[in-house]
C-alpha positions as CSV (number, residue, x, y, z in Angstrom):
1,M,-3.4,-30.3,14.2
2,S,-0.6,-29.8,11.6
3,M,-0.5,-31.7,8.2
4,L,2.9,-33.2,9.5
5,D,1.1,-34.7,12.6
6,Q,-2.0,-35.8,10.8
7,F,0.5,-37.5,8.4
8,Q,2.1,-39.1,11.6
9,K,-1.1,-40.3,13.0
10,L,-2.3,-41.9,9.7
11,D,1.4,-43.6,9.5
12,D,0.9,-45.0,13.2
13,L,-2.5,-46.3,12.3
14,I,-1.2,-47.8,8.8
15,V,1.2,-49.9,11.3
16,E,-1.3,-50.3,13.5
17,H,-4.1,-51.7,11.8
18,T,-2.4,-53.6,8.5
19,Q,0.0,-56.5,7.8
20,P,2.8,-56.8,4.8
21,P,2.6,-56.0,1.9
22,T,-0.4,-53.5,2.1
23,R,1.4,-52.0,5.1
24,A,4.6,-51.3,2.8
25,I,2.1,-50.0,0.1
26,L,0.1,-47.8,2.2
27,R,3.4,-46.5,4.1
28,N,5.6,-45.8,1.0
29,Q,2.5,-43.7,-0.8
30,L,1.8,-41.6,2.7
31,A,5.7,-40.9,2.3
32,L,5.5,-39.9,-1.3
33,T,2.4,-37.5,-0.2
34,R,4.5,-36.2,2.8
35,E,7.6,-35.3,0.5
36,Q,4.9,-33.2,-1.8
37,V,3.6,-31.7,0.9
38,E,6.7,-30.4,2.3
39,A,7.8,-29.3,-1.2
40,Y,4.9,-27.5,-1.6
41,Q,5.3,-25.7,2.0
42,A,8.7,-24.6,1.3
43,A,7.8,-23.0,-2.3
44,S,4.9,-21.3,-0.5
45,D,7.6,-20.2,2.1
46,K,9.7,-18.9,-0.5
47,Q,6.8,-17.2,-2.6
48,D,6.0,-15.3,0.8
49,Q,9.2,-13.6,1.1
50,T,9.3,-12.7,-2.4
51,L,6.3,-11.1,-2.4
52,S,7.3,-9.6,1.0
53,S,10.2,-8.0,-0.5
54,Q,8.5,-7.0,-3.6
55,A,6.3,-5.4,-1.5
56,E,8.8,-3.4,0.3
57,A,10.7,-2.5,-2.8
58,I,7.7,-1.1,-4.4
59,A,6.7,1.1,-1.5
60,A,10.4,2.5,-1.6
61,L,10.1,3.3,-5.4
62,Q,6.6,4.8,-4.7
63,E,8.1,7.2,-2.1
64,E,11.1,7.8,-4.3
65,N,8.8,9.0,-7.1
66,R,6.8,10.9,-4.9
67,K,10.0,12.9,-3.6
68,S,10.7,13.3,-7.6
69,A,7.6,14.4,-8.4
70,A,7.3,17.1,-5.7
71,T,10.9,18.2,-6.9
72,I,9.6,18.7,-10.4
73,A,6.5,20.8,-9.2
74,R,8.5,22.9,-7.1
75,F,10.9,24.0,-10.2
76,Q,7.6,24.6,-12.3
77,T,6.3,28.2,-12.5
78,Q,3.3,29.9,-14.3
79,N,5.8,31.7,-16.4
80,D,8.2,28.9,-17.4
81,P,6.3,26.1,-19.0
82,P,7.3,22.9,-18.1
83,S,9.5,20.4,-19.8
84,I,8.0,17.8,-18.5
85,H,4.3,17.0,-17.5
86,V,3.8,14.8,-14.3
87,I,0.7,12.8,-13.8
88,N,0.5,11.4,-10.4
89,Q,-1.4,8.4,-10.4
90,M,-1.1,6.1,-7.7
91,P,0.2,3.9,-7.3
92,E,2.6,4.8,-10.5
93,A,3.5,8.3,-11.8
94,K,3.8,8.6,-15.7
95,Y,6.0,11.2,-17.5
96,E,5.6,12.5,-20.5
97,P,7.6,15.0,-22.6
98,E,6.1,18.4,-23.2
99,E,4.9,18.3,-27.1
């Protein structure tokens, strides 16, 4: 049973078992609580979407980094000291200029 269903059931019980003005007070408080839960759920859904898009962006950048590191490694030779040292540490690679 979802939270909103539980709120509706509670509202029905309040209507059935209370009299004014207690009924109005309880229903108003329940309405405020319901609004807070709905706002929290909306914010949580938005955060989930943001985290998902960030994870996709991170994966794409890691792949791009892997390809760049492979390209740099291909151009490095024993006789030609590299101008850039590549330290491949997952999940991120660091590039350091040669001293």
